[in-house]
DRENLO-74355 format. One record per residue: residue number from 1; residue in one letter; x, y, z of N, C-alpha, C, O in turn. Coordinates in pm, whole numbers, always signed. Example, Ala and Ser with C-alpha at 12.3 -4.5 7.8 and 13.67 -1.06 7.14 Angstrom:
// DRENLO-74355
   i aa    n_u    n_v    n_w   ca_u   ca_v   ca_w    c_u    c_v    c_w    o_u    o_v    o_w
   1  A  +1319   -569   +780  +1230   -450   +780  +1320   -330   +780  +1424   -332   +846
   2  S  +1285   -225   +708  +1367   -106   +714  +1290     +3   +787  +1341   +114   +804
// end
This chain:
// DRENLO-74355
   i aa    n_u    n_v    n_w   ca_u   ca_v   ca_w    c_u    c_v    c_w    o_u    o_v    o_w
   1  M    +90   -119    -12     +4     +4     -5    +86   +118     +3   +181   +121    +81
   2  K    +56   +218    -77   +128   +358    -74   +112   +427    +28     +0   +426    +80
   3  P   +216   +508    +86   +211   +597   +201   +101   +692   +167    +72   +723    +52
   4  V    +38   +738   +279    -59   +844   +280    -15   +958   +366    +23   +928   +480
   5  R    -13  +1068   +335    +27  +1195   +399    -81  +1284   +375   -126  +1311   +264
   6  M   -126  +1337   +502   -225  +1426   +523   -186  +1559   +603   -124  +1551   +709
   7  Y   -226  +1689   +545   -205  +1795   +618   -340  +1815   +707   -451  +1809   +653
   8  T   -326  +1837   +837   -441  +1850   +919   -437  +1956  +1031   -333  +2018  +1054
   9  T   -542  +1975  +1094   -553  +2038  +1203   -616  +1969  +1306   -678  +1867  +1275
  10  Q   -613  +2009  +1440   -674  +1922  +1563   -824  +1909  +1545   -885  +1803  +1560
  11  V   -883  +2033  +1511  -1033  +2053  +1526  -1100  +2052  +1375  -1199  +2119  +1348
  12  C  -1038  +1974  +1287  -1111  +1965  +1151  -1188  +1853  +1125  -1137  +1742  +1109
  13  P  -1328  +1877  +1120  -1419  +1761  +1095  -1385  +1685   +971  -1398  +1563   +973
  14  Y  -1339  +1751   +855  -1317  +1692   +731  -1191  +1608   +740  -1182  +1503   +676
  15  C  -1088  +1655   +822   -984  +1567   +861  -1020  +1421   +912   -971  +1315   +871
  16  L  -1115  +1439  +1011  -1144  +1317  +1083  -1235  +1232   +981  -1224  +1109   +984
  17  R  -1309  +1282   +905  -1391  +1205   +808  -1292  +1146   +685  -1311  +1037   +632
  18  A  -1200  +1225   +655  -1096  +1171   +561  -1021  +1037   +612  -1012   +934   +546
  19  K   -968  +1058   +743   -904   +952   +810   -999   +831   +827   -955   +718   +807
  20  A  -1123   +850   +863  -1219   +736   +876  -1221   +652   +728  -1204   +530   +717
  21  L  -1241   +732   +636  -1254   +672   +493  -1145   +590   +455  -1159   +479   +405
  22  L  -1000   +663   +486   -896   +585   +435   -877   +460   +522   -832   +361   +465
  23  K   -904   +453   +651   -892   +338   +738   -997   +228   +696   -972   +109   +711
  24  Q  -1118   +272   +641  -1220   +180   +584  -1164    +95   +461  -1188    -23   +435
  25  R  -1085   +185   +393  -1025   +124   +264   -877    +64   +296   -795    +42   +207
  26  G   -852    +41   +432   -750    -38   +450   -619    +34   +492   -519    -31   +520
  27  V   -621   +161   +497   -491   +229   +535   -483   +209   +673   -582   +230   +744
  28  E   -365   +168   +722   -317   +162   +850   -235   +255   +913   -225   +259  +1035
  29  A   -170   +335   +832    -75   +453   +890   -108   +566   +804   -115   +554   +681
  30  I   -131   +684   +871   -141   +799   +800    -30   +913   +853    -35   +954   +969
  31  E    +58   +953   +771   +155  +1049   +830    +76  +1201   +840    +39  +1260   +739
  32  E    +60  +1245   +951    -29  +1373   +974    +72  +1477   +986   +170  +1459  +1059
  33  I    +56  +1584   +921   +124  +1706   +926    +38  +1821   +981    -45  +1877   +910
  34  R    +60  +1857  +1115    -34  +1937  +1180    +12  +2083  +1143   +115  +2133  +1188
  35  V    -74  +2145  +1055    -38  +2293  +1020    -71  +2388  +1119    -22  +2501  +1115
  36  D   -160  +2347  +1220   -206  +2444  +1331    -82  +2453  +1444    -73  +2544  +1526
  37  M     -2  +2360  +1434   +110  +2346  +1513   +237  +2418  +1472   +320  +2468  +1547
  38  N   +237  +2414  +1337   +361  +2468  +1264   +332  +2549  +1146   +316  +2492  +1037
  39  P   +323  +2684  +1157   +292  +2775  +1043   +373  +2745   +928   +320  +2757   +818
  40  A   +493  +2707   +937   +597  +2694   +827   +538  +2560   +749   +562  +2546   +629
  41  E   +473  +2481   +809   +415  +2350   +729   +286  +2398   +655   +254  +2350   +546
  42  R   +210  +2497   +719    +99  +2554   +641   +154  +2610   +511   +116  +2581   +397
  43  D   +243  +2688   +541   +309  +2765   +399   +362  +2672   +287   +349  +2692   +167
  44  R   +425  +2565   +348   +466  +2448   +252   +348  +2385   +185   +350  +2355    +65
  45  M   +237  +2365   +269   +117  +2305   +203    +65  +2398    +93    +28  +2350    -14
  46  I    +61  +2521   +114     +6  +2621    +29    +71  +2623   -103    +14  +2625   -212
  47  E   +207  +2622    -77   +298  +2638   -199   +277  +2497   -286   +262  +2500   -408
  48  A   +278  +2380   -211   +267  +2267   -285   +132  +2230   -362   +133  +2174   -471
  49  T    +23  +2266   -299   -108  +2246   -347   -191  +2357   -392   -294  +2342   -457
  50  G   -145  +2462   -358   -232  +2592   -403   -361  +2614   -331   -450  +2690   -370
  51  R   -363  +2533   -209   -497  +2543   -140   -456  +2583     +1   -343  +2554    +41
  52  R   -553  +2655    +85   -533  +2686   +197   -606  +2617   +309   -594  +2661   +424
  53  T   -684  +2509   +282   -776  +2443   +359   -705  +2307   +393   -604  +2268   +335
  54  V   -774  +2233   +502   -736  +2119   +551   -855  +2033   +531   -967  +2084   +532
  55  P   -838  +1917   +515   -709  +1831   +493   -678  +1846   +324   -756  +1858   +229
  56  Q   -543  +1840   +330   -475  +1809   +185   -410  +1679   +193   -318  +1664   +273
  57  I   -448  +1587   +118   -399  +1453   +109   -334  +1423    -12   -370  +1453   -126
  58  Y   -215  +1348    +32   -129  +1270    -62   -139  +1131    -64   -139  +1078    +47
  59  I   -149  +1054   -168   -134   +911   -164    -10   +875   -254    -18   +882   -377
  60  G    +86   +843   -201   +246   +831   -268   +250   +970   -304   +216  +1053   -220
  61  D   +288  +1007   -422   +333  +1117   -470   +209  +1195   -531   +230  +1310   -569
  62  T    +97  +1149   -543    -25  +1199   -597    -99  +1285   -499   -131  +1238   -390
  63  H   -129  +1404   -529   -206  +1503   -451   -337  +1483   -490   -378  +1511   -602
  64  V   -419  +1426   -383   -551  +1393   -411   -646  +1494   -389   -753  +1488   -450
  65  G   -618  +1611   -288   -694  +1718   -267   -762  +1704   -117   -698  +1648    -28
  66  G   -876  +1748    -95   -934  +1756    +41  -1023  +1638    +46  -1022  +1546    -36
  67  F  -1098  +1647   +152  -1203  +1530   +183  -1307  +1512    +44  -1316  +1405    -15
  68  D  -1366  +1606    +12  -1460  +1607    -89  -1381  +1544   -209  -1432  +1448   -266
  69  D  -1275  +1584   -246  -1212  +1519   -350  -1171  +1360   -329  -1161  +1277   -420
  70  L  -1153  +1338   -200  -1115  +1187   -164  -1249  +1118   -180  -1255  +1015   -247
  71  A  -1348  +1165   -126  -1479  +1088   -129  -1528  +1078   -285  -1588   +975   -320
  72  A  -1508  +1167   -367  -1518  +1159   -489  -1467  +1050   -568  -1525   +979   -651
  73  L  -1335  +1047   -525  -1251   +953   -590  -1276   +802   -555  -1254   +708   -631
  74  D  -1326   +796   -431  -1370   +674   -372  -1506   +630   -447  -1518   +512   -481
  75  Q  -1591   +709   -468  -1723   +694   -519  -1717   +655   -685  -1803   +591   -745
  76  R  -1611   +703   -734  -1572   +657   -878  -1490   +537   -887  -1458   +495   -998
  77  G  -1454   +481   -782  -1394   +347   -765  -1237   +364   -803  -1170   +273   -853
  78  G  -1193   +481   -776  -1047   +506   -795   -951   +500   -667   -828   +493   -675
  79  L  -1020   +505   -555   -929   +531   -431   -854   +394   -418   -731   +392   -424
  80  V   -921   +289   -402   -858   +160   -385   -726   +119   -475   -619    +74   -433
  81  P   -763   +147   -606   -654   +122   -695   -528   +222   -673   -412   +183   -682
  82  L   -565   +352   -645   -459   +451   -612   -371   +395   -499   -248   +390   -506
  83  L   -450   +349   -388   -367   +313   -273   -281   +189   -290   -190   +162   -212
  84  A   -310   +118   -388   -240    -24   -420   -101     +9   -463    -83   +111   -529
  85  D    +12    -77   -427   +126    -67   -471   +139    -76   -613   +250    -67   -665
// end
């Protein structure tokens, strides 16, 4: 399974929903980067994604987007294949 990296904050309900969906699809470990604890990480996230909101989710080297993007990918049947090595 490809590694999953997610930019998050502590009180983000969409981050919790994204983590729950990923766990349902078999993801055991998510590297969380807390942008509320480290403003430099938020700057890095914005530079890399062009987005200011969390979560911002990467599966391997692919930027999936936020929770809505992740859920849409899953509904189209693309999430499980993307997670596969």
